[in-house]
C-alpha positions as CSV (number, residue, x, y, z in Angstrom):
1,M,224.3,80.1,187.2
2,P,221.1,79.0,185.4
3,V,218.1,78.3,187.0
4,T,219.0,76.1,189.8
5,P,218.0,74.9,193.2
6,F,221.9,75.3,194.4
7,H,220.6,78.9,195.6
8,L,218.2,77.5,197.6
9,F,220.8,76.6,200.2
10,P,221.7,79.8,201.2
11,A,218.3,81.4,201.1
12,L,216.7,78.6,203.6
13,P,218.8,79.4,207.0
14,V,217.6,83.3,206.3
15,Y,214.0,82.4,205.7
16,F,213.7,79.4,208.0
17,V,214.7,82.6,210.9
18,F,212.8,85.4,209.5
19,Y,209.8,83.3,207.5
20,R,207.4,85.6,209.9
21,R,209.1,88.7,208.6
22,L,209.6,87.6,205.3
23,N,207.0,87.1,202.2
24,G,208.4,83.7,201.2
25,L,206.9,84.1,197.5
26,A,209.1,87.4,196.8
27,F,212.2,86.0,198.8
28,F,212.1,82.8,196.6
29,L,210.9,83.9,193.4
30,S,213.9,86.6,193.7
31,T,216.4,84.0,194.6
32,F,215.4,82.1,191.7
33,L,214.4,84.2,189.1
34,I,217.2,86.8,188.6
35,D,218.9,83.8,186.4
36,L,216.2,84.3,183.7
37,E,219.2,86.2,182.1
38,P,222.0,83.7,182.0
39,F,218.9,81.0,180.9
40,I,217.9,83.0,177.8
41,Y,221.3,83.3,176.7
42,M,222.7,79.6,177.5
43,F,219.3,77.7,176.5
44,L,217.6,80.0,174.4
45,G,220.5,80.6,172.4
46,V,219.4,84.7,172.5
47,P,222.8,86.1,171.7
48,F,224.5,88.5,174.2
49,P,223.4,92.2,173.3
50,T,225.7,94.8,173.2
51,V,224.9,97.0,175.9
52,P,226.2,100.7,176.4
53,L,227.5,102.1,179.7
54,L,225.8,105.5,180.9
55,F,230.2,106.9,181.6
56,G,231.4,105.5,178.2
57,G,232.1,102.0,177.0
58,F,230.2,98.8,176.7
59,A,229.2,96.4,179.3
60,R,231.3,93.6,179.4
61,Q,229.5,90.4,177.4
62,G,228.7,87.3,179.4
63,Y,225.7,85.2,181.4
64,H,225.6,87.4,184.0
65,M,225.7,90.8,182.3
66,I,222.3,93.2,183.1
67,T,220.7,91.1,186.5
68,H,223.8,90.6,188.3
69,S,224.4,94.2,189.7
70,P,223.4,96.0,192.8
71,F,222.1,98.3,190.9
72,S,220.2,96.0,188.6
73,V,219.2,94.5,191.9
74,L,217.5,97.4,193.5
75,V,216.0,98.8,190.3
76,L,214.9,96.2,187.9
77,V,215.0,92.8,189.4
78,S,213.3,93.3,193.0
79,P,210.9,95.4,191.6
80,A,209.6,92.9,189.1
81,M,209.6,90.3,191.5
82,F,207.7,92.4,193.6
83,T,205.2,93.2,190.8
84,L,205.0,89.6,190.4
85,T,204.3,88.1,193.7
86,K,201.7,91.1,194.1
87,F,200.2,89.8,191.1
88,L,200.2,86.1,192.4
89,E,198.7,86.8,195.6
90,L,195.5,87.1,193.5
91,G,195.3,83.6,193.6
92,K,194.7,83.5,197.4
93,P,191.5,81.5,197.5
94,L,193.3,79.1,195.2
95,L,196.3,78.3,197.2
96,L,194.0,78.1,200.6
97,N,191.7,75.7,198.8
98,I,195.0,73.3,197.8
99,F,196.2,74.0,201.2
100,P,193.6,74.1,203.6
101,S,195.5,74.2,207.1
102,A,197.7,77.1,205.8
103,E,197.5,80.3,207.3
104,W,197.8,83.5,204.9
105,V,199.9,85.9,206.2
106,N,199.1,89.9,204.3
107,Y,202.1,91.5,203.9
108,S,202.5,95.3,203.3
109,W,203.9,96.4,200.0
110,R,207.4,97.7,201.9
111,R,208.2,94.4,203.5
112,T,207.4,92.7,200.1
113,F,209.5,94.7,198.3
114,F,212.4,94.2,201.0
115,S,211.7,90.4,200.9
116,A,212.7,90.4,197.1
117,L,215.5,92.8,197.9
118,L,216.9,90.0,200.1
119,G,216.4,87.5,198.5
120,S,217.7,89.0,195.1
121,F,221.3,90.1,197.4
122,I,221.4,86.7,198.4
123,H,221.9,85.1,195.3
124,L,224.1,88.1,194.0
125,G,226.3,87.7,197.2
126,W,226.8,84.1,196.2
127,D,227.2,84.5,192.7
128,V,230.1,87.2,193.4
129,T,232.4,84.4,194.5
130,M,231.5,82.4,191.5
131,H,231.4,84.1,188.4
132,C,234.1,86.6,186.5
133,D,231.4,88.1,184.6
134,I,229.7,90.1,187.0
135,N,229.9,93.7,186.2
136,L,229.6,95.4,189.9
137,G,229.3,98.8,188.6
138,F,226.7,98.3,185.9
139,P,224.9,100.4,184.3
140,F,227.8,103.4,184.7
141,V,230.9,101.5,184.5
142,D,232.8,98.3,183.5
143,I,233.9,97.2,187.4
144,M,235.7,93.7,187.5
145,N,234.5,91.7,189.7
146,P,237.1,91.1,192.4
147,F,235.0,88.5,194.8
148,I,235.6,85.3,193.0
149,N,236.7,82.5,195.0
150,S,236.3,79.0,194.9
151,N,236.9,78.5,198.6
152,A,234.4,81.3,199.6
153,S,231.7,79.8,197.2
154,S,232.4,76.4,199.1
155,M,232.3,77.7,202.2
156,I,228.9,79.5,201.8
157,L,227.2,76.0,200.4
158,I,228.7,74.0,203.2
159,A,227.5,76.3,206.0
160,S,224.5,77.3,204.6
161,I,223.6,73.5,204.1
162,A,224.7,72.8,207.6
163,L,222.9,75.6,209.1
164,I,219.5,74.6,207.6
165,L,218.5,72.4,209.8
166,P,219.3,74.7,213.2
167,T,217.9,77.3,211.6
168,Y,214.4,75.8,211.0
169,F,214.6,74.7,214.6
170,V,215.6,78.3,216.0
171,G,213.4,79.4,213.6
172,K,210.0,77.6,214.4
173,K,211.0,78.4,218.2
174,F,211.5,82.1,217.8
175,N,208.4,82.8,215.4
176,G,206.0,80.5,216.5
177,G,205.0,77.6,214.2
178,S,205.8,76.0,211.2
179,P,207.5,77.5,207.8
180,F,205.7,75.4,205.8
181,K,202.1,76.2,207.6
182,K,201.9,80.2,206.2
183,L,201.6,81.5,202.7
184,P,202.9,83.1,200.9
């Protein structure tokens, strides 16, 4: 799926419940920017690369070839989003000038990386129900995606939308404040 706001739906309920414990910037960047690879292929016309696999053969070509695998989430996407988040946090004074009533929460490196990891896996978890070109064994072997199920994909979307409002109120009570008053 190209970079779309739809991945916000399954991410929001998780964020609303745990927003004090999650670096929102790392969490949402990783939820969205994992789709830069499909965006590059679809809209910039970059041809699919031929990527050799470590145990022989080549990766299946498709929009979700490199960034949409558990290995890539662990060693490529999450570290990249962690680094981008820490770089963007240098803009703290500017953000606090734009949002003067916001509270800045400093997150440890570990918590920031965990937030990026969680956001990436939420994205991947929903995408495996939709896209047949996801190789779960990348970069080692070619493992076909066995989780494609349009009913599961629809149920995730409907459940996520239905849970947004309840999790907002539960999270507000659980965390003692509004998630919209916290940066990052």
